[in-house]
BAMIMAR-248745 format. One line per field, with one value per residue: residue number from 1; chain; y, x, z of N, C-alpha, C in turn. Coordinates in steps of 0.05 Angstrom, whole numbers. Atoms other than C-alpha are relative to their C-alpha. Layout:
BEGIN
num NUM | ... $
cadena A | ... $
nc2 Y | ... $
nc1 X | ... $
nc3 Z | ... $
cac2 Y | ... $
cac1 X | ... $
cac3 Z | ... $
cc2 Y | ... $
cc1 X | ... $
cc3 Z | ... $
***
This chain:
BEGIN
num 1 | 2 | 3 | 4 | 5 | 6 | 7 | 8 | 9 | 10 | 11 | 12 | 13 | 14 | 15 | 16 | 17 | 18 | 19 | 20 | 21 | 22 | 23 | 24 | 25 | 26 | 27 | 28 | 29 | 30 | 31 | 32 | 33 | 34 | 35 | 36 | 37 | 38 | 39 | 40 | 41 | 42 | 43 | 44 | 45 | 46 | 47 | 48 | 49 | 50 | 51 | 52 | 53 | 54 | 55 | 56 | 57 | 58 | 59 | 60 | 61 | 62 | 63 | 64 | 65 | 66 | 67 | 68 | 69 | 70 $
cadena A | A | A | A | A | A | A | A | A | A | A | A | A | A | A | A | A | A | A | A | A | A | A | A | A | A | A | A | A | A | A | A | A | A | A | A | A | A | A | A | A | A | A | A | A | A | A | A | A | A | A | A | A | A | A | A | A | A | A | A | A | A | A | A | A | A | A | A | A | A $
nc2 -14 | -25 | -1 | -4 | 25 | 19 | -9 | 7 | 29 | 7 | -9 | 13 | 29 | 8 | -18 | -12 | -27 | -2 | -26 | 0 | 17 | -16 | -22 | 12 | 9 | -24 | -11 | 18 | -5 | -26 | 2 | 15 | -17 | -21 | 14 | 4 | -26 | -7 | 17 | -8 | -26 | 5 | 13 | -20 | -19 | 14 | 2 | -26 | -5 | 16 | -12 | -28 | -19 | -7 | 24 | -7 | 22 | 0 | -14 | 17 | -1 | -27 | -6 | 17 | -14 | -24 | 2 | -4 | -27 | 2 $
nc1 -11 | -13 | -29 | -9 | 3 | -21 | -26 | 1 | -3 | -28 | -17 | 6 | -3 | -25 | -21 | -11 | 9 | 3 | -10 | -29 | -8 | 6 | -20 | -25 | 2 | 0 | -27 | -17 | 6 | -11 | -29 | -5 | 6 | -21 | -23 | 5 | -1 | -29 | -12 | 9 | -12 | -27 | 0 | 8 | -23 | -20 | 11 | -1 | -28 | -8 | 13 | -9 | 16 | 26 | 15 | 27 | 18 | 24 | 22 | 14 | -14 | 1 | 27 | 8 | 8 | 14 | 29 | 7 | 12 | 27 $
nc3 -22 | 8 | -1 | -28 | -15 | 8 | -11 | -28 | -3 | 6 | -22 | -25 | 2 | 11 | -9 | 24 | 5 | 28 | 9 | 0 | 23 | 24 | 2 | 7 | 28 | 16 | 0 | 16 | 28 | 7 | 2 | 25 | 23 | 1 | 11 | 29 | 14 | 1 | 20 | 26 | 6 | 8 | 26 | 19 | 3 | 16 | 27 | 11 | 6 | 23 | 24 | 4 | -15 | 12 | 8 | 9 | -7 | 16 | -12 | -19 | -25 | -11 | -8 | -22 | -24 | 6 | 4 | 28 | 6 | 8 $
cac2 3283 | 3354 | 3373 | 3397 | 3332 | 3291 | 3334 | 3324 | 3248 | 3244 | 3285 | 3250 | 3178 | 3174 | 3232 | 3263 | 3338 | 3343 | 3418 | 3407 | 3352 | 3396 | 3453 | 3406 | 3377 | 3447 | 3471 | 3410 | 3421 | 3494 | 3476 | 3424 | 3473 | 3526 | 3475 | 3459 | 3532 | 3543 | 3483 | 3505 | 3576 | 3550 | 3505 | 3563 | 3609 | 3557 | 3548 | 3623 | 3628 | 3572 | 3608 | 3675 | 3706 | 3712 | 3657 | 3666 | 3625 | 3602 | 3637 | 3577 | 3582 | 3658 | 3657 | 3606 | 3631 | 3691 | 3704 | 3697 | 3764 | 3776 $
cac1 -2303 | -2279 | -2206 | -2200 | -2228 | -2180 | -2121 | -2144 | -2149 | -2080 | -2050 | -2085 | -2085 | -2022 | -1983 | -1973 | -1977 | -2005 | -1990 | -1917 | -1911 | -1943 | -1895 | -1835 | -1858 | -1871 | -1803 | -1769 | -1804 | -1784 | -1711 | -1713 | -1745 | -1692 | -1637 | -1669 | -1675 | -1601 | -1581 | -1623 | -1596 | -1525 | -1540 | -1574 | -1514 | -1466 | -1512 | -1515 | -1439 | -1431 | -1478 | -1444 | -1495 | -1553 | -1605 | -1668 | -1725 | -1785 | -1851 | -1883 | -1829 | -1830 | -1906 | -1907 | -1946 | -1975 | -2050 | -2082 | -2101 | -2174 $
cac3 -919 | -921 | -924 | -851 | -824 | -866 | -843 | -771 | -780 | -812 | -755 | -698 | -723 | -764 | -734 | -803 | -814 | -884 | -890 | -873 | -925 | -978 | -962 | -966 | -1033 | -1061 | -1039 | -1069 | -1135 | -1135 | -1124 | -1180 | -1228 | -1210 | -1225 | -1293 | -1311 | -1294 | -1337 | -1395 | -1390 | -1393 | -1452 | -1488 | -1475 | -1504 | -1565 | -1576 | -1572 | -1623 | -1672 | -1664 | -1618 | -1667 | -1674 | -1714 | -1685 | -1725 | -1713 | -1678 | -1625 | -1617 | -1609 | -1553 | -1493 | -1529 | -1528 | -1596 | -1628 | -1638 $
cc2 26 | -1 | 2 | -25 | -20 | 8 | -8 | -30 | -8 | 8 | -16 | -31 | -9 | 17 | 14 | 28 | 4 | 27 | 1 | -16 | 15 | 22 | -12 | -8 | 25 | 12 | -17 | 4 | 27 | -1 | -15 | 17 | 21 | -13 | -4 | 26 | 8 | -16 | 8 | 27 | -4 | -13 | 21 | 20 | -13 | -1 | 27 | 7 | -15 | 13 | 29 | 21 | 7 | -26 | 9 | -24 | 1 | 12 | -17 | -1 | 28 | 7 | -17 | 17 | 26 | -5 | 4 | 27 | -4 | 22 $
cc1 13 | 30 | 9 | -3 | 21 | 27 | 1 | 5 | 29 | 18 | -4 | 5 | 27 | 24 | 14 | -12 | -1 | 11 | 30 | 11 | -4 | 21 | 27 | 1 | 2 | 28 | 19 | -4 | 11 | 30 | 7 | -4 | 22 | 26 | -3 | 3 | 30 | 14 | -7 | 12 | 29 | 3 | -7 | 23 | 22 | -9 | 3 | 29 | 10 | -11 | 7 | -18 | -27 | -13 | -28 | -18 | -25 | -24 | -15 | 14 | -3 | -28 | -10 | -8 | -15 | -30 | -6 | -13 | -28 | -9 $
cc3 -10 | 7 | 29 | 16 | -8 | 12 | 30 | 4 | -5 | 23 | 25 | -1 | -10 | 9 | -23 | -3 | -30 | -11 | -2 | -24 | -26 | -4 | -8 | -30 | -18 | -1 | -16 | -30 | -10 | -4 | -25 | -25 | -3 | -12 | -31 | -15 | -3 | -22 | -28 | -8 | -9 | -27 | -22 | -5 | -17 | -29 | -14 | -7 | -24 | -26 | -4 | 13 | -12 | -9 | -7 | 6 | -18 | 15 | 21 | 27 | 13 | 10 | 23 | 24 | -5 | -3 | -29 | -4 | -10 | -18 $
***
């Protein structure tokens, strides 16, 4: 079955709006991620203050997310 037919069946038979549920879940995940980022930022700030403001990170950490050079 295609997606639109399934959405229709959920809405008509079960009375569930799939799109609304997906939006709620997405919003909840975004809020949780934002909380995690704030907590990690506060922890990092405390760590930096303990180390005197300068922390040298190993290369495997500083290269995370970078595209490999060709």
